[in-house]
C-alpha atoms as one frame of an Amber mdcrd trajectory, in Angstrom:
protein
  -1.366  96.310 -56.589  -0.475  98.393 -53.396  -2.962  98.614 -51.069  -2.845
 102.259 -50.841  -3.777 102.156 -54.405  -6.581  99.771 -53.922 -10.299 100.893
 -55.613 -12.597  98.134 -53.974 -15.120  98.211 -57.111 -18.132 100.374 -58.603
 -21.798 100.476 -57.979 -23.793  99.410 -60.826 -27.590 100.503 -61.831 -29.927
  97.870 -61.875 -33.842  98.299 -62.625 -34.638  99.854 -59.418 -31.441  99.768
 -57.286 -27.704  99.568 -57.530 -25.383  96.335 -56.881 -21.833  96.668 -56.354
 -19.289  95.339 -58.350 -16.019  94.709 -57.095 -12.444  94.960 -58.136 -11.012
  91.599 -59.188  -7.965  89.956 -56.395  -6.165  87.721 -58.969  -3.215  90.371
 -59.038   0.105  90.757 -57.240  -0.884  92.417 -53.967   1.945  95.116 -51.707
   1.576  97.112 -49.282   3.912  99.725 -47.199   2.942  98.680 -43.503   5.731
  97.375 -41.215   3.019  97.053 -38.750   1.172  94.595 -40.767   4.578  92.751
 -41.752   5.100  92.220 -38.052   1.665  91.055 -37.449   1.818  88.663 -40.412
   5.198  87.121 -39.167   3.798  87.028 -35.880   0.571  85.203 -36.895   2.442
  82.609 -39.291   4.456  81.457 -36.206   1.272  80.905 -34.278  -0.504  79.161
 -36.599   2.832  77.042 -37.431   2.856  75.987 -33.319  -1.290  75.171 -33.526
  -0.285  73.115 -36.566   2.610  71.133 -34.291   0.252  70.027 -31.840  -2.031
  68.509 -34.501   0.839  66.494 -35.567   2.064  65.551 -31.697  -1.361  64.753
 -30.266  -2.060  60.968 -29.825  -5.296  60.151 -31.874  -5.650  63.705 -32.854
  -8.400  62.852 -35.113 -10.661  62.080 -31.992 -10.215  65.549 -30.844 -10.592
  67.297 -34.254 -14.313  66.256 -34.590 -14.988  68.311 -31.268 -13.031  71.232
 -32.840 -15.587  71.004 -35.763 -18.597  71.027 -33.519 -17.603  73.978 -31.476
 -16.898  75.949 -34.836 -20.470  74.673 -36.064 -22.311  75.571 -33.001 -20.114
  79.481 -33.025 -20.686  80.201 -36.857 -24.600  79.001 -36.497 -24.963  81.292
 -33.612 -23.696  84.128 -35.919 -26.497  83.181 -38.030 -28.681  83.508 -35.207
 -28.905  79.353 -33.836 -29.276  79.180 -30.250 -27.954  75.673 -29.240 -25.430
  75.109 -26.732 -22.725  72.945 -27.531 -23.676  70.300 -24.635 -26.994  69.940
 -26.755 -25.473  69.904 -29.952 -23.655  66.789 -29.348 -26.981  65.019 -28.388
 -29.369  63.120 -30.631 -32.046  64.979 -31.958 -34.928  62.745 -29.730 -32.805
  64.843 -26.579 -33.251  67.949 -27.990 -36.689  70.375 -26.989 -38.837  70.720
 -30.236 -38.480  74.459 -30.508 -34.582  74.060 -31.099 -34.493  71.198 -33.529
 -34.127  73.574 -36.455 -31.037  75.180 -34.584 -29.788  71.794 -34.005 -30.203
  70.637 -37.862 -28.326  73.547 -38.592 -25.145  72.579 -36.514 -25.687  69.241
 -38.056 -25.382  70.362 -41.124 -22.364  72.306 -40.732 -20.328  69.141 -39.254
 -21.472  67.172 -42.047 -20.683  69.858 -44.728 -17.303  70.496 -43.217 -16.050
  66.974 -42.775 -17.201  66.583 -46.458 -15.076  69.388 -47.380 -11.977  68.498
 -45.539 -11.945  64.900 -47.031 -12.432  66.123 -50.806  -9.355  67.913 -50.054
  -7.377  64.933 -50.085  -8.191  64.597 -53.730  -9.433  67.601 -54.857  -7.769
  71.272 -54.820 -10.198  74.028 -53.200 -12.440  75.245 -56.155 -16.184  76.622
 -56.169 -17.066  72.997 -57.443 -15.803  71.906 -53.775 -17.905  74.790 -52.151
 -20.852  73.843 -54.018 -20.957  70.597 -53.021 -20.222  71.666 -49.386 -23.181
  74.110 -49.830 -25.332  71.548 -50.549 -24.881  69.673 -47.274 -25.200  72.766
 -45.255 -28.462  73.439 -46.709 -29.767  70.112 -46.882 -31.992  69.889 -44.176
 -34.174  72.360 -42.454 -33.782  76.006 -42.928 -32.690  76.786 -46.287 -33.865
  73.945 -48.063 -35.455  75.860 -50.652 -32.852  78.505 -51.237 -30.687  76.655
 -53.672 -28.582  74.335 -52.081 -25.414  73.706 -54.164 -26.350  76.289 -56.582
 -24.681  79.550 -57.692 -27.694  82.210 -57.382 -29.517  83.251 -60.260 -31.319
  85.978 -58.431 -30.031  89.303 -56.592 -29.644  89.048 -52.865 -28.691  91.588
 -50.283 -27.127  91.782 -46.505 -29.654  93.480 -43.926 -32.953  95.060 -44.232
 -36.221  93.749 -45.009 -36.245  94.723 -48.731 -33.546  95.456 -51.025 -34.307
  99.335 -50.647 -33.666  98.922 -47.339 -30.418  96.482 -47.789 -27.177  97.561
 -45.743 -25.328  96.167 -48.871 -26.021  94.923 -52.161 -23.845  92.345 -53.650
 -22.969  91.977 -57.634 -26.004  91.166 -59.665 -26.103  87.297 -60.278 -25.268
  87.935 -64.035 -21.720  89.607 -63.089 -21.077  86.652 -60.814 -19.177  84.231
 -63.527 -16.165  86.042 -64.135 -15.684  87.186 -60.406 -16.107  83.840 -59.643
 -13.520  82.482 -61.845 -11.125  85.583 -60.823 -11.489  84.541 -56.951 -10.482
  80.911 -58.128  -7.703  81.637 -60.024  -6.727  83.598 -56.935  -6.708  80.850
 -54.845  -3.955  78.927 -57.471  -1.756  81.830 -58.935   1.537  80.618 -58.238
   3.150  83.455 -60.272   1.879  86.119 -58.007   4.139  86.725 -54.935   1.393
  87.224 -52.078   1.746  85.668 -48.626  -0.975  82.882 -48.223  -2.307  84.213
 -45.177  -2.829  87.643 -46.880  -4.537  85.448 -49.837  -6.771  83.831 -47.169
  -7.850  87.391 -46.008  -8.747  89.042 -48.981 -10.589  85.409 -50.179 -12.952
  85.618 -47.413 -13.321  89.425 -48.096 -14.016  88.575 -51.634 -16.110  85.871
 -51.341 -18.304  87.823 -48.659 -18.847  90.713 -51.251 -20.017  88.122 -54.166
 -22.622  86.670 -51.808 -22.458  84.115 -54.353 -25.252  81.611 -52.929 -28.847
  82.684 -52.206 -28.196  81.602 -48.278 -25.416  80.393 -46.556 -22.831  82.928
 -47.453 -21.707  83.786 -44.263 -20.998  79.869 -42.988 -19.243  79.016 -46.184
 -16.998  81.982 -46.382 -15.875  81.268 -42.343 -15.605  77.654 -43.620 -13.561
  78.720 -46.680 -10.623  79.994 -44.105  -9.607  76.733 -42.694 -10.030  74.726
 -46.383  -7.932  77.428 -47.790  -5.325  76.951 -45.121  -5.831  72.890 -45.466
  -5.192  73.006 -49.089  -2.332  75.056 -48.782  -0.591  72.888 -46.249  -0.126
  75.746 -43.898  -2.687  73.104 -41.627  -2.443  69.712 -41.623  -6.001  68.997
 -39.880  -8.871  71.461 -39.441  -7.958  72.893 -36.178  -8.358  76.812 -36.641
 -11.468  78.487 -36.824 -12.185  82.167 -36.263 -16.206  82.330 -35.693 -15.514
  82.578 -31.825 -13.427  85.500 -32.445 -15.865  86.707 -35.085 -18.721  86.314
 -32.658 -17.079  87.963 -29.854 -16.344  91.197 -32.361 -19.045  91.098 -34.586
 -19.546  94.795 -35.149 -16.015  95.348 -35.664 -15.808  92.346 -38.231 -18.661
  93.657 -40.259 -17.377  97.293 -39.952 -14.099  96.184 -41.547 -15.580  94.334
 -44.171 -17.995  97.566 -45.070 -14.898  99.802 -44.605 -13.222  97.884 -47.799
 -16.002  98.154 -49.783 -16.868 101.824 -49.007 -13.197 103.532 -48.214 -10.887
 101.117 -49.884  -9.392  99.830 -46.746  -8.169  96.723 -47.750  -5.007  97.011
 -45.355  -7.152  97.427 -42.082  -9.147  94.386 -43.280  -6.051  92.344 -43.575
  -4.993  93.405 -40.170  -8.365  92.529 -38.601  -8.297  89.157 -40.335  -4.826
  88.321 -39.111  -5.351  89.561 -35.596  -8.128  87.084 -35.944  -6.126  83.988
 -36.940  -3.264  84.856 -34.262  -5.561  85.244 -31.355  -7.233  82.004 -32.425
  -4.236  79.764 -33.153  -2.916  80.698 -29.920  -6.316  79.428 -28.123  -6.406
  76.855 -30.203  -2.841  75.527 -28.944  -3.899  76.574 -25.386  -6.899  74.214
 -25.638  -4.342  71.269 -27.116  -2.187  71.759 -24.209  -5.235  71.559 -21.724
  -6.391  68.582 -23.846  -2.798  66.663 -23.300  -3.238  67.552 -19.641  -6.450
  66.265 -19.268  -5.544  62.844 -21.395  -2.595  62.452 -19.102  -4.501  62.868
 -15.899  -7.396  60.479 -17.331  -4.936  57.800 -18.305  -3.818  57.723 -14.468
  -6.926  57.814 -12.980  -8.360  54.848 -15.622  -5.116  52.887 -14.533  -6.434
  52.869 -11.314  -9.564  51.062 -11.831  -8.402  47.742 -11.090 -10.451  44.758
 -13.217 -12.453  47.900 -15.116  -9.419  49.480 -16.542  -9.573  48.102 -20.176
 -13.250  48.994 -20.482 -12.881  52.275 -19.027 -10.100  53.253 -21.432 -11.741
  52.268 -24.260 -14.738  53.903 -22.885 -13.014  57.401 -22.368 -11.233  57.362
 -25.752 -14.562  56.932 -27.001 -15.650  59.863 -25.298 -12.631  62.589 -26.872
 -14.997  62.216 -30.192 -18.367  62.021 -28.552 -18.505  63.461 -24.955 -21.642
  62.033 -23.693 -23.138  58.114 -23.174 -25.813  56.288 -21.928 -26.005  52.485
 -20.519 -27.181  50.919 -23.384 -24.709  52.763 -25.269 -21.745  51.319 -23.363
 -23.440  48.051 -23.168 -23.103  47.924 -27.372 -19.867  49.609 -27.211 -18.143
  47.429 -25.093 -20.411  44.544 -25.961 -21.080  43.840 -22.000 -24.110  43.205
 -20.285 -26.006  46.087 -18.730 -25.341  45.445 -15.053 -21.578  45.641 -15.635
 -22.185  48.566 -18.146 -24.067  50.282 -15.371 -21.147  49.385 -12.703 -18.525
  50.982 -14.927 -20.541  54.236 -15.716 -20.894  54.573 -11.739 -17.443  53.924
 -11.461 -16.412  56.527 -14.252 -18.871  59.058 -12.151 -17.257  58.413  -8.839
 -13.824  59.190 -10.501 -15.171  62.369 -12.000 -15.228  61.365 -15.616 -18.720
  61.329 -16.022 -21.558  63.538 -15.046 -25.428  62.545 -15.330 -27.328  65.723
 -17.102 -30.781  64.732 -16.842 -31.484  63.970 -13.441 -34.277  61.616 -14.338
 -34.564  57.897 -13.208 -34.597  56.548 -16.810 -33.165  57.411 -19.995 -30.012
  59.260 -18.226 -27.301  60.821 -19.968 -24.063  60.790 -18.890 -21.763  63.766
 -20.417 -17.566  64.197 -20.378 -18.075  67.746 -18.925 -14.660  68.342 -17.954
 -13.912  67.842 -21.714 -16.594  69.519 -22.995 -15.786  72.538 -20.670 -12.299
  73.122 -22.826 -14.183  73.541 -25.780 -16.474  76.401 -23.902 -13.531  77.739
 -22.777 -11.688  78.216 -26.261
């Protein structure tokens, strides 16, 4: 199927509305656009460079958790949550009551992503895996009553307070089974010659068009992108997340998806998607470069701390995965008494590694702010 001949689908009359029935995607795709070929090559190179960093950075899994948390924050913000990354790293007791539902959504996202990535070690990408991931995503807080882990059995819609006012009405739920089977077959069809990044672009479009769950489709659709790239060995670790780009370009993102459905512009969507991957991969590479520079600086600083060097090094390693700490946590983690724990924290404050964030005399929380700032900038 050449992009120029693509017909996105048709509207089907339901009782008092029309739902969109998309064309199947499990076909051989071609295009006549040299600019798309150039962008595809450039994007593939950027993704390879990002993947290389996940292989050479020491103890990379320490940093991957912060990548996942950052994506969880950005993806959830697209859906309306308003916690900051510095809040999302904290326990719920430290979160203002009016933000706790938002905090739970972000934590659900982190748990869902970690589960899915672990599952890919033994299972191929599938709707079974996505349903399990969806069940975790909606396991607590908002969305618990919206069919966690289940393909929807009723009509949903996008935009507007009612289906009559909807911006877009996805396929009727009775039409979903063959469309889901087609998309799943597309992920694993080795008989068609379609570049994996183009498959990822088409897969995201089709998933968002199907909107197969009652709620949480945007977040699962965005999770699908790194999961697909990991499944196809384009990424060794979950290091590429598009939500920051999509949040900055939210209008263009929704417009590009809409143009496929309205104007059959699949080429335009693929161009937007590849540009998103290219810029995100380049940003991710820069983040890893800054992480390497910071870790080298921290190693040098910690080495100069004399008799506290060993414990300081262990604590800083912990801070790369969880960039805050309290004095009782230092006591427990290092198995030391309160006074040496407090002295160590004070030493790391003077060294510019930790910053106290509460301003209170009790229950103080100390942030590894310079590290956390790397993810604000990404």
